[in-house]
Kinemage of the C-alpha trace (Angstrom):
@kinemage 1
@onewidth
@group {chain A} dominant
@subgroup {mainchain}
@vectorlist {calphas} color= white
{ca asn a 1} P -116.881 16.450 9.405
{ca met a 2} L -116.057 20.106 8.493
{ca leu a 3} L -114.529 21.786 11.235
{ca thr a 4} L -111.794 19.632 10.306
{ca trp a 5} L -110.740 22.085 7.554
{ca ile a 6} L -111.587 25.177 9.501
{ca thr a 7} L -109.027 26.959 11.518
{ca arg a 8} L -109.739 28.217 14.856
{ca lys a 9} L -109.656 31.736 13.573
{ca glu a 10} L -112.579 30.982 11.329
{ca his a 11} L -114.407 29.190 14.104
{ca pro a 12} L -113.916 28.047 18.083
{ca phe a 13} L -113.842 24.299 17.241
{ca gly a 14} L -111.871 24.199 13.790
{ca leu a 15} L -109.365 21.591 14.214
{ca leu a 16} L -107.338 22.792 11.297
{ca ser a 17} L -103.559 23.814 12.454
{ca tyr a 18} L -104.743 22.686 16.573
{ca pro a 19} L -101.680 20.433 17.768
{ca cys a 20} L -102.239 17.101 17.504
{ca pro a 21} L -102.632 15.810 21.181
{ca val a 22} L -100.365 12.600 20.842
{ca cys a 23} L -97.043 14.135 18.733
{ca gly a 24} L -97.480 18.219 18.484
{ca tyr a 25} L -97.601 18.403 14.648
{ca lys a 26} L -99.925 21.044 13.385
{ca tyr a 27} L -101.208 20.482 10.107
{ca gly a 28} L -98.763 22.435 7.178
{ca ser a 29} L -96.237 23.298 9.376
{ca ala a 30} L -93.650 20.383 8.140
{ca trp a 31} L -93.242 17.948 5.518
{ca leu a 32} L -93.822 14.601 7.049
{ca tyr a 33} L -92.313 11.624 5.631
{ca glu a 34} L -91.833 7.843 6.633
{ca pro a 35} L -89.463 6.091 4.332
{ca leu a 36} L -90.830 2.962 2.207
{ca pro a 37} L -90.216 -0.606 3.875
{ca gln a 38} L -87.890 -2.628 1.977
{ca asp a 39} L -90.157 -5.236 0.831
{ca val a 40} L -92.924 -2.191 -0.654
{ca ile a 41} L -89.586 -0.785 -2.874
{ca asp a 42} L -88.827 -4.776 -3.995
{ca phe a 43} L -92.383 -5.118 -4.904
{ca leu a 44} L -92.589 -1.770 -6.554
{ca leu a 45} L -89.197 -1.586 -8.654
{ca pro a 46} L -90.367 -4.571 -11.173
{ca leu a 47} L -93.783 -2.628 -11.827
{ca arg a 48} L -91.627 -0.392 -13.893
{ca asn a 49} L -91.145 -2.637 -16.991
{ca his a 50} L -94.201 -4.243 -16.795
{ca pro a 51} L -96.099 -4.001 -20.049
{ca thr a 52} L -99.250 -1.701 -19.935
{ca arg a 53} L -102.564 -0.624 -21.739
{ca pro a 54} L -105.243 1.981 -20.489
{ca ile a 55} L -108.198 -0.311 -19.003
{ca glu a 56} L -111.100 0.082 -21.447
{ca arg a 57} L -114.677 1.524 -20.207
{ca gly a 58} L -116.610 -1.322 -18.640
{ca glu a 59} L -113.513 -3.977 -18.407
{ca glu a 60} L -112.398 -5.545 -15.396
{ca arg a 61} L -109.109 -6.439 -14.708
{ca ser a 62} L -107.758 -8.690 -12.417
{ca ile a 63} L -104.850 -7.723 -10.409
{ca ala a 64} L -103.314 -10.985 -9.915
{ca pro a 65} L -100.446 -12.336 -11.573
């Protein structure tokens, strides 16, 4: 829906910068941040040291260990 990327100044039904009816947030008015849950951090940290190589075109790679 293109109206989600248009402001009210550009079109009467534009939704960009229109406040959320639930929380009042307006697009671009603040940096929204939510900390990662600890189980996600515990999963991601070991991946820093995992040996990797680029996937070749047409190659399938499983994400299972």
